[in-house]
VEXDREN-2710 file (C-alpha; in Angstrom, 1 decimal):
% VEXDREN-2710
k/r/px/py/pz
1/MET/19.1/-4.9/-38.7
2/CYS/18.1/-5.5/-34.9
3/ASN/16.7/-9.1/-34.0
4/LYS/13.7/-8.6/-32.5
5/LEU/13.6/-11.8/-30.1
6/THR/16.9/-11.4/-28.7
7/ALA/17.5/-7.3/-28.8
8/SER/17.7/-6.1/-25.1
9/PHE/15.4/-3.1/-23.8
10/SER/13.2/-2.0/-21.1
11/ILE/9.3/-1.4/-21.0
12/PRO/7.2/-0.3/-19.0
13/PHE/6.0/-2.8/-16.5
14/ALA/2.1/-2.0/-17.0
15/PHE/2.8/-2.4/-20.7
16/PHE/4.4/-6.1/-20.2
17/LEU/2.0/-7.1/-17.9
18/LEU/-1.0/-6.1/-21.0
19/LEU/1.3/-8.3/-23.1
20/LEU/1.1/-11.2/-20.8
21/SER/-2.4/-11.2/-20.1
22/VAL/-3.1/-11.1/-23.9
23/THR/-1.0/-14.1/-24.9
24/SER/-0.9/-16.2/-21.8
25/ALA/-3.9/-18.5/-21.1
26/THR/-3.0/-19.3/-17.2
27/PRO/-4.8/-18.1/-14.4
28/GLU/-2.0/-15.7/-13.8
29/ALA/-3.2/-13.5/-16.3
30/ASN/-6.4/-12.6/-14.4
31/GLU/-5.4/-9.5/-12.7
32/ASN/-8.8/-8.6/-11.4
33/LYS/-8.3/-11.2/-8.5
34/VAL/-5.1/-9.6/-7.2
35/LEU/-5.7/-7.6/-3.8
36/PRO/-5.2/-4.0/-4.7
37/TRP/-2.6/-3.7/-2.4
38/ARG/-0.3/-6.1/-4.0
39/LYS/-0.2/-4.4/-6.9
40/PRO/3.2/-2.4/-7.6
41/MET/1.8/1.0/-8.7
42/ALA/3.1/4.1/-8.7
43/GLY/2.9/5.9/-5.4
44/THR/2.6/2.5/-3.3
45/HIS/4.2/2.3/-0.3
46/ALA/6.6/-0.1/0.8
47/PHE/9.5/-1.8/2.7
48/LEU/12.9/-2.3/1.4
49/GLY/13.8/-5.8/1.6
50/ASP/17.2/-7.8/1.6
51/ASP/19.7/-9.3/-0.6
52/GLY/19.8/-12.7/0.8
53/GLY/22.4/-14.7/1.9
54/GLY/21.7/-14.1/5.4
55/VAL/22.3/-10.1/5.2
56/ASN/20.3/-7.5/6.4
57/THR/20.8/-4.7/4.2
58/ALA/19.7/-4.4/0.3
59/THR/21.4/-2.6/-2.5
60/VAL/20.1/0.1/-4.4
61/CYS/21.4/1.8/-7.6
62/ASP/21.5/5.1/-9.2
63/THR/20.1/3.5/-12.4
64/ALA/18.6/0.4/-13.5
65/ASP/21.7/-0.7/-15.3
66/ARG/24.1/-0.6/-12.9
67/TYR/21.8/-2.5/-10.8
68/ARG/21.9/-5.4/-13.4
69/ASP/25.7/-5.0/-13.2
70/TRP/25.8/-5.1/-9.6
71/LEU/23.5/-8.1/-9.8
72/LYS/25.9/-9.9/-12.4
73/MET/28.9/-9.0/-9.6
74/GLU/30.3/-6.5/-12.1
75/SER/31.7/-3.3/-11.2
76/ALA/28.8/-0.7/-10.7
77/PRO/29.3/2.7/-9.3
78/GLY/26.4/4.5/-8.0
79/CYS/24.9/1.6/-5.8
80/GLN/24.4/2.0/-2.3
81/THR/23.4/-0.4/0.7
82/PHE/20.8/0.3/2.9
83/GLN/19.1/-0.9/6.0
84/HIS/16.4/-3.5/5.2
85/ASP/12.5/-2.6/5.9
86/LEU/13.2/1.1/5.4
87/PRO/9.9/2.6/4.3
88/VAL/10.2/3.2/0.2
89/VAL/7.5/4.4/-2.2
90/ILE/7.2/2.9/-5.7
91/GLU/7.9/5.1/-8.7
92/VAL/7.9/3.0/-11.9
93/VAL/8.5/-1.1/-12.5
94/LEU/10.7/-1.8/-15.4
95/PHE/11.1/-4.7/-17.4
96/ASP/14.2/-5.9/-19.8
97/PRO/12.7/-9.5/-21.6
98/VAL/16.4/-10.3/-22.1
99/ARG/18.6/-8.6/-18.9
100/ASP/15.8/-9.3/-16.4
101/THR/16.0/-13.1/-16.9
102/VAL/17.1/-15.6/-14.4
103/GLY/17.1/-19.0/-15.5
104/SER/13.4/-19.8/-16.3
105/ILE/12.0/-16.8/-14.6
106/TRP/11.8/-13.2/-15.0
107/ARG/12.5/-10.4/-12.2
108/PRO/11.5/-7.0/-12.7
109/ILE/13.1/-4.1/-11.4
110/VAL/11.4/-1.6/-9.4
111/LYS/12.5/2.5/-9.1
112/VAL/11.6/3.3/-5.4
113/HIS/12.2/6.7/-3.2
114/ILE/13.7/6.4/0.1
115/PRO/12.6/9.1/1.9
116/ALA/14.7/8.6/5.3
117/ARG/17.6/8.7/3.0
118/ASN/16.6/11.3/0.6
119/PHE/17.6/8.6/-2.3
120/THR/16.4/7.2/-5.3
121/GLY/17.2/4.4/-7.3
122/TYR/16.7/0.9/-8.6
123/THR/16.2/-2.6/-7.2
124/GLN/14.7/-5.8/-7.6
125/LEU/10.9/-5.6/-7.6
126/LEU/11.2/-9.1/-5.6
127/GLY/13.2/-7.5/-2.8
128/VAL/10.6/-4.9/-1.8
129/HIS/7.5/-6.1/0.5
130/PRO/4.4/-4.6/0.4
131/VAL/2.4/-3.2/3.0
132/VAL/-0.1/-5.2/4.4
133/PRO/-3.6/-4.0/5.4
134/SER/-5.0/-4.9/8.9
135/GLY/-8.2/-7.3/7.9
136/THR/-6.4/-9.3/5.2
137/LYS/-6.6/-12.6/5.3
138/ILE/-3.8/-15.1/4.9
139/HIS/-3.3/-18.7/5.0
140/PHE/-0.5/-21.5/5.8
141/THR/0.2/-24.7/5.1
142/ARG/2.8/-27.2/6.7
143/VAL/5.8/-27.7/4.8
144/GLY/7.6/-30.8/5.6
145/LYS/8.2/-30.7/9.3
146/SER/7.9/-26.8/9.6
147/GLY/4.3/-26.1/10.3
148/PRO/2.7/-22.5/11.3
149/GLU/3.2/-21.8/14.7
150/LEU/1.5/-19.0/17.2
151/TYR/3.4/-17.2/19.7
152/ASP/1.9/-15.6/22.6
153/THR/4.1/-12.1/22.2
154/ALA/6.3/-10.3/19.6
155/ASP/9.3/-11.3/21.4
156/ALA/8.7/-14.9/22.4
157/ALA/11.4/-17.2/22.3
158/GLN/11.0/-19.7/19.1
159/ASN/10.7/-22.8/21.0
160/THR/7.6/-21.6/22.7
161/GLY/5.1/-21.5/19.5
162/HIS/2.0/-23.5/19.6
163/ASP/1.6/-25.8/16.5
164/LEU/-1.2/-24.7/14.4
165/GLY/-1.7/-28.1/12.5
166/GLU/-1.3/-29.0/8.7
167/LYS/-3.2/-26.1/7.5
168/VAL/-4.6/-22.8/9.1
169/SER/-6.1/-19.3/8.0
170/ALA/-5.8/-16.2/10.1
171/THR/-6.7/-12.2/9.5
172/VAL/-3.9/-9.6/10.0
173/LEU/-4.2/-7.3/13.0
174/SER/-0.5/-5.4/11.9
175/TYR/2.1/-6.2/10.2
176/ASP/5.7/-4.6/11.3
177/PRO/8.7/-5.9/9.6
178/THR/11.2/-3.3/10.7
179/SER/12.4/-5.3/14.0
180/ASP/15.1/-7.7/13.7
181/ASP/14.4/-9.5/16.9
182/LYS/10.5/-9.2/17.3
183/PHE/7.9/-11.6/15.2
184/GLU/6.2/-9.1/12.4
185/LEU/2.8/-10.7/12.0
186/HIS/0.0/-10.1/14.8
187/VAL/-2.8/-12.1/13.7
188/GLN/-6.1/-13.3/15.1
189/ILE/-6.6/-17.4/14.3
190/ASP/-9.8/-18.1/12.1
191/ASN/-10.0/-21.8/12.2
192/GLY/-8.6/-24.9/14.0
193/SER/-8.3/-25.6/17.7
194/TYR/-6.9/-22.1/18.2
195/ALA/-9.9/-20.3/16.4
196/GLY/-10.3/-16.9/18.0
197/ARG/-6.8/-16.8/19.8
198/ARG/-4.7/-13.9/19.3
199/GLY/-0.7/-13.7/19.0
200/TRP/2.3/-13.3/16.6
201/MET/3.5/-15.4/13.8
202/LEU/6.2/-15.4/11.2
203/SER/5.6/-14.0/7.7
204/LEU/7.0/-16.6/6.1
205/GLY/4.8/-18.6/3.9
206/ALA/1.7/-16.4/4.6
207/THR/-0.3/-16.7/1.3
208/THR/-3.1/-14.3/0.5
209/ASP/-6.6/-14.7/-1.1
210/ASP/-5.2/-14.6/-4.6
211/GLY/-3.2/-17.2/-4.4
212/GLY/-0.2/-14.9/-4.0
213/GLU/2.9/-14.8/-1.2
214/MET/1.9/-11.9/1.4
215/ASP/5.3/-10.4/1.5
216/GLN/5.6/-10.1/-2.5
217/PHE/3.9/-7.9/-4.6
218/ASP/2.2/-9.3/-7.6
219/LYS/4.5/-10.2/-10.7
220/ALA/7.7/-9.8/-8.6
221/VAL/8.9/-13.3/-10.1
222/ILE/7.3/-14.5/-13.4
223/GLU/7.8/-18.0/-14.9
224/ASN/9.1/-17.8/-18.7
225/ARG/6.9/-20.0/-20.6
226/ARG/8.1/-19.3/-23.8
END
């Protein structure tokens, strides 16, 4: 007989979120506070991320199982690499409570369509970035010696930034992660000594009013508390 605690199977992500909200007493279970554009619903437009490690390409496979094999560095025919930040459209998010576990966290899989390449396949939800609407409020906090900085132009040198202090909030004017040699985030600063000033920032470390990472979909990484 199959052991329900150890069997590997994929379930629709929406059903998994329902289970999580019923069984969890933590604030993350409150789906009502998540900004709508951070929910990875079918038909949502997004940008393809990358595989990490300094590369600027992302791996997408024709089946979820082949992508999981690729993650384990196993032979995975049907996988292709694509330039990061290509526009994609989310079709469905899947979750396997056994195979999508990395240490003490879960990382769901997402099926995306890449219109520019006429390809549909699977990658990690963590590697797909949302389209951030203009007017979104974002927040930055200094981490160590690295604090938020504002640049006068999108192609400014990185040593020309204005230090925004320990904490700062801003309003997104535009977000375009498709260029490798320009700052992707055009903002207006909301508070502090640079309040009202417009400029460009790195998106790294930006959080939204719902407490999530600006460049991640909701539940792209889930802590396994069980």
